[in-house]
N, CA, C, O and CB atoms as a CASP TS submission, in Angstrom:
PFRMAT TS
TARGET T0000
AUTHOR 0000-0000-0000
METHOD Language model
MODEL 1
PARENT N/A
ATOM      1  N   UNK     1       1.907 -14.322 -19.178  1.00  0.00           N
ATOM      2  CA  UNK     1       2.394 -13.694 -20.042  1.00  0.00           C
ATOM      3  C   UNK     1       2.953 -12.329 -19.583  1.00  0.00           C
ATOM      4  O   UNK     1       2.051 -11.532 -19.323  1.00  0.00           O
ATOM      5  CB  UNK     1       1.512 -13.663 -20.964  1.00  0.00           C
ATOM      6  N   UNK     2       4.295 -11.815 -19.404  1.00  0.00           N
ATOM      7  CA  UNK     2       4.232 -10.434 -18.715  1.00  0.00           C
ATOM      8  C   UNK     2       3.472  -9.186 -19.945  1.00  0.00           C
ATOM      9  O   UNK     2       3.200  -9.286 -21.141  1.00  0.00           O
ATOM     10  CB  UNK     2       6.097  -9.972 -18.224  1.00  0.00           C
ATOM     11  N   UNK     3       3.326  -8.051 -18.936  1.00  0.00           N
ATOM     12  CA  UNK     3       2.689  -6.850 -19.816  1.00  0.00           C
ATOM     13  C   UNK     3       3.563  -5.937 -19.506  1.00  0.00           C
ATOM     14  O   UNK     3       4.387  -6.026 -18.596  1.00  0.00           O
ATOM     15  CB  UNK     3       1.170  -6.329 -19.534  1.00  0.00           C
ATOM     16  N   UNK     4       3.381  -4.812 -20.423  1.00  0.00           N
ATOM     17  CA  UNK     4       3.951  -3.550 -20.263  1.00  0.00           C
ATOM     18  C   UNK     4       3.379  -2.313 -20.144  1.00  0.00           C
ATOM     19  O   UNK     4       2.564  -1.841 -20.937  1.00  0.00           O
ATOM     20  CB  UNK     4       4.612  -3.410 -21.067  1.00  0.00           C
ATOM     21  N   UNK     5       3.710  -1.898 -19.370  1.00  0.00           N
ATOM     22  CA  UNK     5       2.825  -0.329 -19.168  1.00  0.00           C
ATOM     23  C   UNK     5       3.519   0.579 -19.833  1.00  0.00           C
ATOM     24  O   UNK     5       4.744   0.675 -19.767  1.00  0.00           O
ATOM     25  CB  UNK     5       2.663   0.334 -17.591  1.00  0.00           C
ATOM     26  N   UNK     6       2.637   1.437 -20.645  1.00  0.00           N
ATOM     27  CA  UNK     6       3.216   2.407 -21.407  1.00  0.00           C
ATOM     28  C   UNK     6       2.694   3.644 -21.401  1.00  0.00           C
ATOM     29  O   UNK     6       1.608   3.828 -21.950  1.00  0.00           O
ATOM     30  CB  UNK     6       3.274   2.059 -22.556  1.00  0.00           C
ATOM     31  N   UNK     7       3.488   4.861 -20.682  1.00  0.00           N
ATOM     32  CA  UNK     7       2.888   6.081 -20.419  1.00  0.00           C
ATOM     33  C   UNK     7       3.600   7.333 -21.487  1.00  0.00           C
ATOM     34  O   UNK     7       4.793   7.445 -21.770  1.00  0.00           O
ATOM     35  CB  UNK     7       3.114   6.361 -18.749  1.00  0.00           C
ATOM     36  N   UNK     8       2.573   8.108 -21.906  1.00  0.00           N
ATOM     37  CA  UNK     8       3.102   8.899 -23.044  1.00  0.00           C
ATOM     38  C   UNK     8       3.744  10.298 -21.957  1.00  0.00           C
ATOM     39  O   UNK     8       2.973  10.965 -21.268  1.00  0.00           O
ATOM     40  CB  UNK     8       1.626   9.354 -24.413  1.00  0.00           C
ATOM     41  N   UNK     9       4.732  10.455 -21.980  1.00  0.00           N
ATOM     42  CA  UNK     9       5.313  11.609 -21.202  1.00  0.00           C
ATOM     43  C   UNK     9       5.915  12.805 -22.050  1.00  0.00           C
ATOM     44  O   UNK     9       6.482  13.717 -21.448  1.00  0.00           O
ATOM     45  CB  UNK     9       6.430  11.057 -20.302  1.00  0.00           C
ATOM     46  N   UNK    10       5.821  12.824 -23.260  1.00  0.00           N
ATOM     47  CA  UNK    10       6.411  13.829 -24.237  1.00  0.00           C
ATOM     48  C   UNK    10       5.369  13.887 -25.470  1.00  0.00           C
ATOM     49  O   UNK    10       4.828  12.961 -26.074  1.00  0.00           O
ATOM     50  CB  UNK    10       7.999  13.353 -24.755  1.00  0.00           C
ATOM     51  N   UNK    11       5.269  15.261 -25.638  1.00  0.00           N
ATOM     52  CA  UNK    11       4.268  15.646 -27.009  1.00  0.00           C
ATOM     53  C   UNK    11       4.751  15.082 -27.974  1.00  0.00           C
ATOM     54  O   UNK    11       5.952  14.812 -27.996  1.00  0.00           O
ATOM     55  CB  UNK    11       4.105  17.119 -27.486  1.00  0.00           C
ATOM     56  N   UNK    12       3.759  14.719 -29.188  1.00  0.00           N
ATOM     57  CA  UNK    12       4.230  13.970 -30.306  1.00  0.00           C
ATOM     58  C   UNK    12       4.181  15.229 -31.598  1.00  0.00           C
ATOM     59  O   UNK    12       4.461  15.012 -32.777  1.00  0.00           O
ATOM     60  CB  UNK    12       3.140  12.475 -30.567  1.00  0.00           C
ATOM     61  N   UNK    13       3.870  16.190 -31.180  1.00  0.00           N
ATOM     62  CA  UNK    13       4.359  17.626 -31.941  1.00  0.00           C
ATOM     63  C   UNK    13       5.752  17.669 -32.439  1.00  0.00           C
ATOM     64  O   UNK    13       6.734  17.445 -31.732  1.00  0.00           O
ATOM     65  CB  UNK    13       4.281  18.896 -30.949  1.00  0.00           C
ATOM     66  N   UNK    14       5.782  17.975 -33.726  1.00  0.00           N
ATOM     67  CA  UNK    14       7.259  18.370 -33.992  1.00  0.00           C
ATOM     68  C   UNK    14       7.739  17.081 -34.480  1.00  0.00           C
ATOM     69  O   UNK    14       8.769  17.202 -35.143  1.00  0.00           O
ATOM     70  CB  UNK    14       8.150  18.946 -32.659  1.00  0.00           C
ATOM     71  N   UNK    15       7.281  15.794 -34.349  1.00  0.00           N
ATOM     72  CA  UNK    15       8.060  14.472 -34.491  1.00  0.00           C
ATOM     73  C   UNK    15       7.358  13.931 -36.036  1.00  0.00           C
ATOM     74  O   UNK    15       6.302  14.288 -36.558  1.00  0.00           O
ATOM     75  CB  UNK    15       7.737  13.254 -32.950  1.00  0.00           C
ATOM     76  N   UNK    16       8.332  12.996 -36.489  1.00  0.00           N
ATOM     77  CA  UNK    16       7.939  12.474 -38.019  1.00  0.00           C
ATOM     78  C   UNK    16       6.425  11.825 -37.602  1.00  0.00           C
ATOM     79  O   UNK    16       5.991  11.456 -36.511  1.00  0.00           O
ATOM     80  CB  UNK    16       9.240  11.082 -38.801  1.00  0.00           C
ATOM     81  N   UNK    17       5.851  11.849 -38.874  1.00  0.00           N
ATOM     82  CA  UNK    17       4.694  11.190 -38.948  1.00  0.00           C
ATOM     83  C   UNK    17       4.547   9.735 -38.624  1.00  0.00           C
ATOM     84  O   UNK    17       3.601   9.283 -37.980  1.00  0.00           O
ATOM     85  CB  UNK    17       4.301  11.377 -40.088  1.00  0.00           C
ATOM     86  N   UNK    18       5.434   9.101 -39.057  1.00  0.00           N
ATOM     87  CA  UNK    18       5.778   7.605 -38.613  1.00  0.00           C
ATOM     88  C   UNK    18       5.828   7.458 -37.061  1.00  0.00           C
ATOM     89  O   UNK    18       5.598   6.298 -36.719  1.00  0.00           O
ATOM     90  CB  UNK    18       7.261   7.132 -39.214  1.00  0.00           C
ATOM     91  N   UNK    19       6.057   8.287 -36.063  1.00  0.00           N
ATOM     92  CA  UNK    19       6.490   8.287 -34.832  1.00  0.00           C
ATOM     93  C   UNK    19       5.091   8.427 -34.365  1.00  0.00           C
ATOM     94  O   UNK    19       4.682   7.639 -33.513  1.00  0.00           O
ATOM     95  CB  UNK    19       7.594   9.334 -34.420  1.00  0.00           C
ATOM     96  N   UNK    20       4.132   9.568 -34.950  1.00  0.00           N
ATOM     97  CA  UNK    20       3.064  10.122 -34.429  1.00  0.00           C
ATOM     98  C   UNK    20       1.926   8.739 -34.667  1.00  0.00           C
ATOM     99  O   UNK    20       1.128   8.356 -33.811  1.00  0.00           O
ATOM    100  CB  UNK    20       2.730  11.678 -35.233  1.00  0.00           C
ATOM    101  N   UNK    21       2.064   8.263 -35.762  1.00  0.00           N
ATOM    102  CA  UNK    21       1.247   7.146 -36.072  1.00  0.00           C
ATOM    103  C   UNK    21       1.521   5.676 -35.029  1.00  0.00           C
ATOM    104  O   UNK    21       0.656   4.850 -34.738  1.00  0.00           O
ATOM    105  CB  UNK    21       1.578   6.859 -37.691  1.00  0.00           C
ATOM    106  N   UNK    22       2.714   5.662 -34.673  1.00  0.00           N
ATOM    107  CA  UNK    22       2.949   4.695 -33.920  1.00  0.00           C
ATOM    108  C   UNK    22       2.778   4.966 -32.537  1.00  0.00           C
ATOM    109  O   UNK    22       2.698   4.005 -31.772  1.00  0.00           O
ATOM    110  CB  UNK    22       4.072   4.264 -34.181  1.00  0.00           C
ATOM    111  N   UNK    23       2.703   6.232 -32.058  1.00  0.00           N
ATOM    112  CA  UNK    23       1.617   6.513 -30.617  1.00  0.00           C
ATOM    113  C   UNK    23       0.521   6.083 -30.708  1.00  0.00           C
ATOM    114  O   UNK    23       0.113   5.303 -29.848  1.00  0.00           O
ATOM    115  CB  UNK    23       1.247   7.883 -30.201  1.00  0.00           C
ATOM    116  N   UNK    24      -0.342   6.497 -31.863  1.00  0.00           N
ATOM    117  CA  UNK    24      -1.665   6.089 -32.044  1.00  0.00           C
ATOM    118  C   UNK    24      -1.819   4.577 -31.706  1.00  0.00           C
ATOM    119  O   UNK    24      -2.640   4.085 -30.932  1.00  0.00           O
ATOM    120  CB  UNK    24      -2.094   6.400 -33.458  1.00  0.00           C
ATOM    121  N   UNK    25      -0.936   3.983 -32.388  1.00  0.00           N
ATOM    122  CA  UNK    25      -1.161   2.450 -32.583  1.00  0.00           C
ATOM    123  C   UNK    25      -0.971   2.137 -31.272  1.00  0.00           C
ATOM    124  O   UNK    25      -1.850   1.378 -30.864  1.00  0.00           O
ATOM    125  CB  UNK    25      -0.183   1.598 -33.612  1.00  0.00           C
ATOM    126  N   UNK    26      -0.139   2.443 -30.440  1.00  0.00           N
ATOM    127  CA  UNK    26      -0.163   1.884 -29.342  1.00  0.00           C
ATOM    128  C   UNK    26      -1.262   2.528 -28.276  1.00  0.00           C
ATOM    129  O   UNK    26      -1.350   2.304 -27.069  1.00  0.00           O
ATOM    130  CB  UNK    26       1.176   1.906 -28.928  1.00  0.00           C
ATOM    131  N   UNK    27      -2.012   3.338 -29.049  1.00  0.00           N
ATOM    132  CA  UNK    27      -3.462   3.703 -28.044  1.00  0.00           C
ATOM    133  C   UNK    27      -3.188   5.018 -27.349  1.00  0.00           C
ATOM    134  O   UNK    27      -4.124   5.535 -26.741  1.00  0.00           O
ATOM    135  CB  UNK    27      -3.811   2.453 -26.680  1.00  0.00           C
ATOM    136  N   UNK    28      -1.701   5.771 -27.378  1.00  0.00           N
ATOM    137  CA  UNK    28      -1.718   6.858 -26.665  1.00  0.00           C
ATOM    138  C   UNK    28      -2.146   8.159 -27.569  1.00  0.00           C
ATOM    139  O   UNK    28      -1.690   8.303 -28.703  1.00  0.00           O
ATOM    140  CB  UNK    28      -0.384   6.959 -26.030  1.00  0.00           C
ATOM    141  N   UNK    29      -3.035   9.073 -26.990  1.00  0.00           N
ATOM    142  CA  UNK    29      -3.437  10.077 -27.350  1.00  0.00           C
ATOM    143  C   UNK    29      -2.777  11.497 -27.177  1.00  0.00           C
ATOM    144  O   UNK    29      -2.321  12.279 -28.011  1.00  0.00           O
ATOM    145  CB  UNK    29      -4.421   9.978 -26.929  1.00  0.00           C
ATOM    146  N   UNK    30      -2.867  11.547 -26.018  1.00  0.00           N
ATOM    147  CA  UNK    30      -2.111  12.840 -25.118  1.00  0.00           C
ATOM    148  C   UNK    30      -0.795  12.550 -23.805  1.00  0.00           C
ATOM    149  O   UNK    30      -0.494  11.481 -23.274  1.00  0.00           O
ATOM    150  CB  UNK    30      -3.536  13.620 -24.197  1.00  0.00           C
ATOM    151  N   UNK    31      -0.416  13.451 -23.652  1.00  0.00           N
ATOM    152  CA  UNK    31       0.515  13.154 -22.425  1.00  0.00           C
ATOM    153  C   UNK    31      -0.318  12.725 -21.349  1.00  0.00           C
ATOM    154  O   UNK    31      -1.341  13.364 -21.104  1.00  0.00           O
ATOM    155  CB  UNK    31       1.373  14.397 -21.932  1.00  0.00           C
ATOM    156  N   UNK    32       0.058  11.512 -20.538  1.00  0.00           N
ATOM    157  CA  UNK    32      -0.267  11.390 -19.629  1.00  0.00           C
ATOM    158  C   UNK    32      -1.058   9.955 -19.776  1.00  0.00           C
ATOM    159  O   UNK    32      -1.395   9.269 -18.811  1.00  0.00           O
ATOM    160  CB  UNK    32      -0.795  12.544 -19.249  1.00  0.00           C
ATOM    161  N   UNK    33      -1.290   9.631 -21.123  1.00  0.00           N
ATOM    162  CA  UNK    33      -2.389   8.576 -21.416  1.00  0.00           C
ATOM    163  C   UNK    33      -1.410   7.375 -20.792  1.00  0.00           C
ATOM    164  O   UNK    33      -0.230   7.589 -20.516  1.00  0.00           O
ATOM    165  CB  UNK    33      -2.953   8.394 -23.290  1.00  0.00           C
ATOM    166  N   UNK    34      -2.043   6.117 -20.613  1.00  0.00           N
ATOM    167  CA  UNK    34      -1.442   4.913 -20.128  1.00  0.00           C
ATOM    168  C   UNK    34      -2.215   3.869 -20.574  1.00  0.00           C
ATOM    169  O   UNK    34      -3.435   3.845 -20.415  1.00  0.00           O
ATOM    170  CB  UNK    34      -1.291   4.856 -18.704  1.00  0.00           C
ATOM    171  N   UNK    35      -1.437   2.794 -21.255  1.00  0.00           N
ATOM    172  CA  UNK    35      -2.094   1.766 -21.698  1.00  0.00           C
ATOM    173  C   UNK    35      -0.911   0.340 -21.392  1.00  0.00           C
ATOM    174  O   UNK    35       0.319   0.327 -21.346  1.00  0.00           O
ATOM    175  CB  UNK    35      -2.556   2.142 -23.370  1.00  0.00           C
ATOM    176  N   UNK    36      -1.948  -0.772 -21.223  1.00  0.00           N
ATOM    177  CA  UNK    36      -1.075  -2.026 -20.752  1.00  0.00           C
ATOM    178  C   UNK    36      -1.213  -2.706 -22.008  1.00  0.00           C
ATOM    179  O   UNK    36      -2.216  -2.624 -22.717  1.00  0.00           O
ATOM    180  CB  UNK    36      -1.608  -2.973 -19.358  1.00  0.00           C
ATOM    181  N   UNK    37      -0.178  -3.384 -22.270  1.00  0.00           N
ATOM    182  CA  UNK    37       0.013  -4.128 -23.696  1.00  0.00           C
ATOM    183  C   UNK    37       0.782  -5.411 -23.286  1.00  0.00           C
ATOM    184  O   UNK    37       1.514  -5.510 -22.301  1.00  0.00           O
ATOM    185  CB  UNK    37       0.951  -3.174 -24.918  1.00  0.00           C
ATOM    186  N   UNK    38       0.488  -6.428 -24.238  1.00  0.00           N
ATOM    187  CA  UNK    38       1.309  -7.810 -23.872  1.00  0.00           C
ATOM    188  C   UNK    38       2.667  -7.582 -24.326  1.00  0.00           C
ATOM    189  O   UNK    38       2.819  -7.001 -25.401  1.00  0.00           O
ATOM    190  CB  UNK    38       0.724  -9.226 -24.622  1.00  0.00           C
ATOM    191  N   UNK    39       3.642  -7.948 -23.678  1.00  0.00           N
ATOM    192  CA  UNK    39       5.141  -7.974 -24.077  1.00  0.00           C
ATOM    193  C   UNK    39       5.512  -8.773 -25.329  1.00  0.00           C
ATOM    194  O   UNK    39       6.193  -9.772 -25.096  1.00  0.00           O
ATOM    195  CB  UNK    39       5.959  -8.564 -22.934  1.00  0.00           C
ATOM    196  N   UNK    40       5.267  -8.586 -26.346  1.00  0.00           N
ATOM    197  CA  UNK    40       5.217  -9.252 -27.626  1.00  0.00           C
ATOM    198  C   UNK    40       6.276  -8.406 -28.502  1.00  0.00           C
ATOM    199  O   UNK    40       6.289  -7.193 -28.295  1.00  0.00           O
ATOM    200  CB  UNK    40       3.645  -9.271 -28.267  1.00  0.00           C
ATOM    201  N   UNK    41       7.229  -8.973 -29.528  1.00  0.00           N
ATOM    202  CA  UNK    41       8.510  -8.326 -30.100  1.00  0.00           C
ATOM    203  C   UNK    41       7.425  -7.086 -31.068  1.00  0.00           C
ATOM    204  O   UNK    41       7.998  -6.020 -31.292  1.00  0.00           O
ATOM    205  CB  UNK    41       9.775  -9.713 -31.235  1.00  0.00           C
ATOM    206  N   UNK    42       6.346  -7.175 -31.466  1.00  0.00           N
ATOM    207  CA  UNK    42       6.066  -6.277 -32.286  1.00  0.00           C
ATOM    208  C   UNK    42       5.521  -5.094 -31.390  1.00  0.00           C
ATOM    209  O   UNK    42       5.524  -3.950 -31.846  1.00  0.00           O
ATOM    210  CB  UNK    42       5.168  -6.813 -33.327  1.00  0.00           C
ATOM    211  N   UNK    43       5.080  -5.347 -30.196  1.00  0.00           N
ATOM    212  CA  UNK    43       4.946  -4.176 -29.356  1.00  0.00           C
ATOM    213  C   UNK    43       6.386  -3.551 -28.758  1.00  0.00           C
ATOM    214  O   UNK    43       6.541  -2.348 -28.550  1.00  0.00           O
ATOM    215  CB  UNK    43       3.989  -4.599 -28.172  1.00  0.00           C
ATOM    216  N   UNK    44       7.322  -4.479 -28.538  1.00  0.00           N
ATOM    217  CA  UNK    44       8.678  -3.969 -28.088  1.00  0.00           C
ATOM    218  C   UNK    44       9.360  -3.117 -29.282  1.00  0.00           C
ATOM    219  O   UNK    44      10.126  -2.187 -29.030  1.00  0.00           O
ATOM    220  CB  UNK    44       9.657  -5.263 -27.659  1.00  0.00           C
ATOM    221  N   UNK    45       9.036  -3.489 -30.559  1.00  0.00           N
ATOM    222  CA  UNK    45       9.515  -2.584 -31.671  1.00  0.00           C
ATOM    223  C   UNK    45       8.945  -1.282 -31.751  1.00  0.00           C
ATOM    224  O   UNK    45       9.630  -0.285 -31.979  1.00  0.00           O
ATOM    225  CB  UNK    45       9.295  -3.166 -32.923  1.00  0.00           C
ATOM    226  N   UNK    46       7.734  -1.257 -31.575  1.00  0.00           N
ATOM    227  CA  UNK    46       6.831   0.114 -31.517  1.00  0.00           C
ATOM    228  C   UNK    46       7.507   0.946 -30.358  1.00  0.00           C
ATOM    229  O   UNK    46       7.818   2.126 -30.525  1.00  0.00           O
ATOM    230  CB  UNK    46       5.055  -0.191 -31.133  1.00  0.00           C
ATOM    231  N   UNK    47       7.710   0.294 -29.217  1.00  0.00           N
ATOM    232  CA  UNK    47       7.975   1.026 -28.074  1.00  0.00           C
ATOM    233  C   UNK    47       9.581   1.525 -28.266  1.00  0.00           C
ATOM    234  O   UNK    47      10.008   2.502 -27.651  1.00  0.00           O
ATOM    235  CB  UNK    47       7.671   0.072 -26.712  1.00  0.00           C
ATOM    236  N   UNK    48      10.311   0.839 -29.075  1.00  0.00           N
ATOM    237  CA  UNK    48      11.609   1.276 -29.167  1.00  0.00           C
ATOM    238  C   UNK    48      11.685   2.308 -30.184  1.00  0.00           C
ATOM    239  O   UNK    48      12.674   3.040 -30.194  1.00  0.00           O
ATOM    240  CB  UNK    48      12.509   0.200 -29.432  1.00  0.00           C
ATOM    241  N   UNK    49      10.727   2.462 -31.073  1.00  0.00           N
ATOM    242  CA  UNK    49      10.596   3.705 -32.147  1.00  0.00           C
ATOM    243  C   UNK    49      10.520   4.754 -31.385  1.00  0.00           C
ATOM    244  O   UNK    49      11.215   5.733 -31.659  1.00  0.00           O
ATOM    245  CB  UNK    49       9.354   3.739 -33.144  1.00  0.00           C
ATOM    246  N   UNK    50       9.729   4.762 -30.365  1.00  0.00           N
ATOM    247  CA  UNK    50       9.216   6.093 -29.569  1.00  0.00           C
ATOM    248  C   UNK    50       9.551   6.351 -28.193  1.00  0.00           C
ATOM    249  O   UNK    50       8.923   7.059 -27.406  1.00  0.00           O
ATOM    250  CB  UNK    50       7.796   6.144 -29.524  1.00  0.00           C
ATOM    251  N   UNK    51      10.588   5.712 -27.992  1.00  0.00           N
ATOM    252  CA  UNK    51      11.100   5.502 -26.435  1.00  0.00           C
ATOM    253  C   UNK    51      11.369   7.085 -25.990  1.00  0.00           C
ATOM    254  O   UNK    51      11.115   7.382 -24.823  1.00  0.00           O
ATOM    255  CB  UNK    51      12.736   4.416 -26.298  1.00  0.00           C
ATOM    256  N   UNK    52      11.792   7.937 -26.744  1.00  0.00           N
ATOM    257  CA  UNK    52      12.025   9.193 -26.374  1.00  0.00           C
ATOM    258  C   UNK    52      10.608   9.852 -26.037  1.00  0.00           C
ATOM    259  O   UNK    52      10.671  10.904 -25.401  1.00  0.00           O
ATOM    260  CB  UNK    52      12.819   9.901 -27.474  1.00  0.00           C
ATOM    261  N   UNK    53       9.491   9.436 -26.334  1.00  0.00           N
ATOM    262  CA  UNK    53       8.418  10.058 -26.080  1.00  0.00           C
ATOM    263  C   UNK    53       7.750   9.087 -24.959  1.00  0.00           C
ATOM    264  O   UNK    53       6.879   9.762 -24.409  1.00  0.00           O
ATOM    265  CB  UNK    53       7.621  10.333 -27.392  1.00  0.00           C
ATOM    266  N   UNK    54       7.777   8.288 -24.612  1.00  0.00           N
ATOM    267  CA  UNK    54       7.276   7.382 -23.576  1.00  0.00           C
ATOM    268  C   UNK    54       8.136   6.970 -22.291  1.00  0.00           C
ATOM    269  O   UNK    54       9.358   7.114 -22.274  1.00  0.00           O
ATOM    270  CB  UNK    54       6.955   6.195 -24.257  1.00  0.00           C
ATOM    271  N   UNK    55       7.543   6.542 -21.411  1.00  0.00           N
ATOM    272  CA  UNK    55       8.142   5.520 -20.058  1.00  0.00           C
ATOM    273  C   UNK    55       7.450   4.326 -20.112  1.00  0.00           C
ATOM    274  O   UNK    55       6.263   4.329 -20.440  1.00  0.00           O
ATOM    275  CB  UNK    55       7.882   6.111 -18.430  1.00  0.00           C
ATOM    276  N   UNK    56       8.088   3.208 -19.808  1.00  0.00           N
ATOM    277  CA  UNK    56       7.529   1.988 -20.008  1.00  0.00           C
ATOM    278  C   UNK    56       7.866   1.184 -18.685  1.00  0.00           C
ATOM    279  O   UNK    56       8.959   1.534 -18.240  1.00  0.00           O
ATOM    280  CB  UNK    56       8.062   1.338 -21.338  1.00  0.00           C
ATOM    281  N   UNK    57       7.253   0.229 -17.948  1.00  0.00           N
ATOM    282  CA  UNK    57       7.225  -0.721 -16.943  1.00  0.00           C
ATOM    283  C   UNK    57       6.765  -1.760 -17.269  1.00  0.00           C
ATOM    284  O   UNK    57       5.785  -1.774 -18.012  1.00  0.00           O
ATOM    285  CB  UNK    57       6.668  -0.424 -15.959  1.00  0.00           C
ATOM    286  N   UNK    58       7.372  -2.994 -16.781  1.00  0.00           N
ATOM    287  CA  UNK    58       6.881  -4.290 -16.874  1.00  0.00           C
ATOM    288  C   UNK    58       6.097  -4.573 -15.747  1.00  0.00           C
ATOM    289  O   UNK    58       6.667  -4.520 -14.657  1.00  0.00           O
ATOM    290  CB  UNK    58       7.894  -5.237 -17.025  1.00  0.00           C
ATOM    291  N   UNK    59       4.870  -4.874 -15.785  1.00  0.00           N
ATOM    292  CA  UNK    59       3.749  -5.116 -14.670  1.00  0.00           C
ATOM    293  C   UNK    59       3.320  -6.994 -14.941  1.00  0.00           C
ATOM    294  O   UNK    59       3.652  -7.724 -15.875  1.00  0.00           O
ATOM    295  CB  UNK    59       2.086  -3.782 -15.055  1.00  0.00           C
ATOM    296  N   UNK    60       2.479  -7.303 -13.706  1.00  0.00           N
ATOM    297  CA  UNK    60       2.481  -8.688 -13.843  1.00  0.00           C
ATOM    298  C   UNK    60       0.788  -8.763 -14.348  1.00  0.00           C
ATOM    299  O   UNK    60       0.268  -9.849 -14.608  1.00  0.00           O
ATOM    300  CB  UNK    60       2.994  -9.570 -12.280  1.00  0.00           C
TER
END
């Protein structure tokens, strides 16, 4: 199954609480944090909600 490499590139400060909680649910705490998640619809939805704060790559 494909995986997504998600990197936080912008600060969560000044964003609504739901976006801050979404970053936390993805496992991102600070700028530069990287997590690898399975490419599932739930994860894609979370990525879409905070797309302006993160960078995403597909990895094998």
